[in-house]
C-alpha angles and dihedrals in degrees: 000000000000120000090254091051090050091051092050092045096057102031110124091354142113123265114195120213111219107190138139126176124217093263093053125094095237096051102142134109089222093054092047090051090054090046088054091048091051089049091051092050088049091057105265114158097206145004132230113205143172129227131018090258094057094042092050091051092046094050089054089055107040137036095215125115113262129220101208129202137167117213106210123167116214119191113260095010128105094200113093107151108094091324102174143025089263091069093043090053091051093050093046090052093057094052105252110178090211127022117205124203138175106270099182120128093250121116117262125236092268091050095255123140121234089256093054092045097048095042088058092044094050092047091052096043107029095160098046122105113234131195122205115220103209137177102197139035090246091055091049093051091048093048090052090052090050090057107258108160096219130027116212131195088210100127102042105128093014102082122079091249096049100044112132096031110139112249138254089048097216093167092058091046093050097044094049093044090054100040116022098070094223132094109274121217111205112219138156131069098009101150107160142022090263090057090049093050092049091048092053090045089064088070096262114160094223139339137232122215120184123149095038090059110027109028108074093175091061093041090052091049091056091055092045090050089052089056091048091051090049092051092047092060 
């Protein structure tokens, strides 16, 4: 797909995140590929996925554009979403239409700033689409200035300095959509169709939903918690 075709494909639409970590019951590239296929049949316009193995399996199964990430934990570093050039290289090699990376202002595992990291990335991959996973409005504005193609609200509530923020972070979505000059992808805490509609109403270009669709353990826990709260009254 061309960049223009990708933009048209996801504009105003739902992107489903199909991810499972090693400690989760559905950890399997095969299962994630079937999740992606089910999402496509349900009408999703794109997929967000983690690891080369999962992305490769998914791209064999669906024809949708993929936002690819690699979650890699480095000792002493809080950044884990596509933290270094090594992960970017791996994602580029498996044909991700969009590569997402942590775009917070924290230092990366190799001590580089976001500016240093992304300047090197953009120079190496000038034709690649990149999404900035941000946790604050300021980070989103800065990522837009650096030249990220999409600005995501992905990390609001997930960094040490944004913990406790009520999700979805509609205020961040709306401000960035109005001011950053780049397409905003709403992500984080979207649990129901009403949340999704409100997120798109902020002016967001597209929205990502993950846990509410593809993590049955967490979905089940929410229902069980609802029963427990009911019984506690």
